[in-house]
PATI-45962 format. One record per residue (C-alpha): residue number from 0; x, y, z. Coordinates in steps of 0.2 Angstrom, whole numbers. Layout:
BEGIN
GUTI   seq       X       Y       Z
GUTI   NUM       X       Y       Z
...
END
This chain:
BEGIN
GUTI   seq       X       Y       Z
GUTI     0     433     588     660
GUTI     1     446     584     647
GUTI     2     463     579     654
GUTI     3     478     588     648
GUTI     4     490     575     641
GUTI     5     508     577     634
GUTI     6     516     564     624
GUTI     7     533     563     617
GUTI     8     538     556     600
GUTI     9     521     557     592
GUTI    10     527     557     574
GUTI    11     525     538     572
GUTI    12     523     522     581
GUTI    13     516     521     599
GUTI    14     516     540     600
GUTI    15     506     543     585
GUTI    16     493     529     589
GUTI    17     492     534     607
GUTI    18     489     553     604
GUTI    19     476     550     590
GUTI    20     466     538     601
GUTI    21     466     549     616
GUTI    22     462     564     605
GUTI    23     447     555     598
GUTI    24     441     551     615
GUTI    25     440     570     619
GUTI    26     456     573     629
GUTI    27     466     588     626
GUTI    28     482     581     618
GUTI    29     499     589     616
GUTI    30     513     581     607
GUTI    31     532     585     607
GUTI    32     541     580     592
GUTI    33     558     585     584
GUTI    34     552     579     567
GUTI    35     539     586     555
GUTI    36     523     577     559
GUTI    37     511     572     546
GUTI    38     493     565     545
GUTI    39     490     567     563
GUTI    40     472     570     571
GUTI    41     468     588     568
GUTI    42     465     591     586
GUTI    43     482     586     592
GUTI    44     493     601     597
GUTI    45     511     599     591
GUTI    46     525     607     600
GUTI    47     542     606     592
GUTI    48     555     600     604
GUTI    49     570     588     607
GUTI    50     568     578     623
GUTI    51     587     577     624
GUTI    52     589     596     625
GUTI    53     584     603     642
GUTI    54     580     621     635
GUTI    55     570     614     621
GUTI    56     559     604     633
GUTI    57     557     619     645
GUTI    58     551     630     631
GUTI    59     538     617     625
GUTI    60     532     615     643
GUTI    61     531     633     646
GUTI    62     520     635     630
GUTI    63     508     622     635
GUTI    64     506     629     653
GUTI    65     503     646     646
GUTI    66     488     639     636
GUTI    67     481     626     648
GUTI    68     488     630     666
GUTI    69     491     612     670
GUTI    70     497     595     665
GUTI    71     487     580     670
GUTI    72     497     566     661
GUTI    73     514     564     654
GUTI    74     518     550     642
GUTI    75     536     547     640
GUTI    76     538     538     623
GUTI    77     551     546     612
GUTI    78     565     533     609
GUTI    79     577     525     597
GUTI    80     588     510     596
GUTI    81     606     505     591
GUTI    82     611     487     588
GUTI    83     627     478     588
GUTI    84     640     471     600
GUTI    85     644     479     616
GUTI    86     663     479     611
GUTI    87     659     487     594
GUTI    88     648     501     600
GUTI    89     656     518     600
GUTI    90     654     530     614
GUTI    91     645     542     602
GUTI    92     632     529     598
GUTI    93     630     524     617
GUTI    94     628     542     621
GUTI    95     614     544     608
GUTI    96     605     529     615
GUTI    97     606     534     633
GUTI    98     603     552     630
GUTI    99     587     549     621
GUTI   100     579     534     630
GUTI   101     584     538     647
GUTI   102     589     556     649
GUTI   103     575     561     637
GUTI   104     563     554     650
GUTI   105     572     562     664
GUTI   106     572     579     656
GUTI   107     553     578     653
GUTI   108     549     572     671
GUTI   109     559     586     679
GUTI   110     550     598     668
GUTI   111     533     593     672
GUTI   112     535     589     691
GUTI   113     534     607     698
GUTI   114     517     609     690
GUTI   115     511     591     696
GUTI   116     517     594     713
GUTI   117     508     611     714
GUTI   118     492     602     708
GUTI   119     495     588     720
GUTI   120     490     577     706
GUTI   121     496     569     690
GUTI   122     501     553     681
GUTI   123     518     549     673
GUTI   124     518     535     660
GUTI   125     535     528     655
GUTI   126     536     517     640
GUTI   127     549     504     644
GUTI   128     551     487     635
GUTI   129     552     469     639
GUTI   130     570     473     635
GUTI   131     570     482     651
GUTI   132     566     466     660
GUTI   133     579     455     651
GUTI   134     595     458     642
GUTI   135     594     454     623
GUTI   136     609     450     612
GUTI   137     616     464     601
GUTI   138     604     476     610
GUTI   139     614     478     625
GUTI   140     613     497     626
GUTI   141     595     498     621
GUTI   142     592     486     636
GUTI   143     603     496     647
GUTI   144     592     512     643
GUTI   145     576     502     647
GUTI   146     583     494     663
GUTI   147     588     512     668
GUTI   148     570     518     665
GUTI   149     563     503     676
GUTI   150     575     508     691
GUTI   151     571     527     689
GUTI   152     552     523     689
GUTI   153     553     512     705
GUTI   154     562     526     714
GUTI   155     552     540     707
GUTI   156     535     531     712
GUTI   157     540     531     730
GUTI   158     546     549     730
GUTI   159     530     555     723
GUTI   160     518     547     735
GUTI   161     516     562     746
GUTI   162     511     572     731
GUTI   163     498     560     724
GUTI   164     507     558     708
GUTI   165     506     541     700
GUTI   166     520     532     690
GUTI   167     515     519     677
GUTI   168     528     508     667
GUTI   169     522     500     651
GUTI   170     533     486     645
GUTI   171     529     482     626
GUTI   172     534     466     618
GUTI   173     537     465     599
GUTI   174     527     478     589
GUTI   175     528     482     571
GUTI   176     532     500     570
GUTI   177     545     511     561
GUTI   178     557     507     576
GUTI   179     563     492     566
GUTI   180     568     502     551
GUTI   181     575     516     561
GUTI   182     587     506     571
GUTI   183     605     511     570
GUTI   184     617     496     568
GUTI   185     635     499     574
GUTI   186     641     484     563
GUTI   187     639     486     545
GUTI   188     646     478     529
GUTI   189     659     492     529
GUTI   190     663     490     547
GUTI   191     664     471     550
GUTI   192     671     463     566
GUTI   193     672     445     573
GUTI   194     654     448     578
GUTI   195     647     452     561
GUTI   196     641     435     555
GUTI   197     632     431     572
GUTI   198     625     449     573
GUTI   199     617     448     555
GUTI   200     609     431     560
GUTI   201     603     437     576
GUTI   202     597     454     570
GUTI   203     587     445     556
GUTI   204     578     435     569
GUTI   205     575     451     580
GUTI   206     567     460     565
GUTI   207     557     445     560
GUTI   208     549     445     577
GUTI   209     546     464     576
GUTI   210     538     463     559
GUTI   211     527     449     565
GUTI   212     522     459     581
GUTI   213     507     467     587
GUTI   214     501     484     580
GUTI   215     504     500     590
GUTI   216     485     503     590
GUTI   217     483     488     601
GUTI   218     495     496     614
GUTI   219     486     512     612
GUTI   220     469     504     617
GUTI   221     477     495     632
GUTI   222     485     511     638
GUTI   223     468     521     636
GUTI   224     460     509     648
GUTI   225     474     509     660
GUTI   226     473     528     661
GUTI   227     455     527     667
GUTI   228     459     516     682
GUTI   229     458     524     699
GUTI   230     472     513     706
GUTI   231     482     507     691
GUTI   232     496     494     694
GUTI   233     514     499     694
GUTI   234     518     491     677
GUTI   235     510     482     663
GUTI   236     517     470     650
GUTI   237     508     472     634
GUTI   238     514     458     623
GUTI   239     509     441     616
GUTI   240     506     427     628
GUTI   241     522     419     622
GUTI   242     532     434     627
GUTI   243     523     436     643
GUTI   244     528     418     647
GUTI   245     546     422     643
GUTI   246     545     436     657
GUTI   247     538     423     669
GUTI   248     552     411     664
GUTI   249     565     424     667
GUTI   250     558     426     685
GUTI   251     558     408     690
GUTI   252     572     399     680
GUTI   253     590     399     685
GUTI   254     599     413     675
GUTI   255     610     400     666
GUTI   256     595     390     660
GUTI   257     585     406     654
GUTI   258     601     413     645
GUTI   259     602     396     636
GUTI   260     584     397     630
GUTI   261     586     415     625
GUTI   262     602     412     616
GUTI   263     595     398     606
GUTI   264     580     408     601
GUTI   265     592     421     593
GUTI   266     602     408     585
GUTI   267     617     409     596
GUTI   268     627     393     600
END
């Protein structure tokens, strides 16, 4: 029997690739998007909604449940990024970052859990990032949002054991998606600061890594296999060998040494 899968942020990137692959495999795929979606697989059912708006989320979930009666898998994917120094980031920009990448996940989780608890089954997939395992320069609040997702997922996983609901965290490395072009810088040519020169240098290196990264279809194929596992792991790093090695180094090296390595990679001296 086809699973009922709900994915957020399906208009591009990971969300689009994941939804299209799962749809072609015969699953019943619903997607939530606040943007107009184009060129999606015809079988994907699009629900207009904004994950930062609780009422909008509840309306979308209600529409799905009236049609299907259950939800088997939630894939929290909708997200965005701001870039710039911690000092220069406005409260408005920080709020946008956290309300999308963290509270958006919370809103979706709280909306689907009553149904999953009643079913005594379900899977929640939270798309995090390697940036949720290590802080990155000029990505402080993006990293904070993903660190928050990591902590939330660990706590949630234990709470849901009695209800047989699984929580899986996906930690992508660098991928070439529209995320790069859509990143919102808080330091611009018309809003310079003491960080400007270093920020522009570091951002160019970050974007170079992303543009040379893996394709979102690669992550979609990996996730499709993970969802078939009876007993999946708690988390999966989906990245190049070099980036996986960086995570290992983060775990085993003294913080000062790893920080020096990462700073050097991003051109900070």
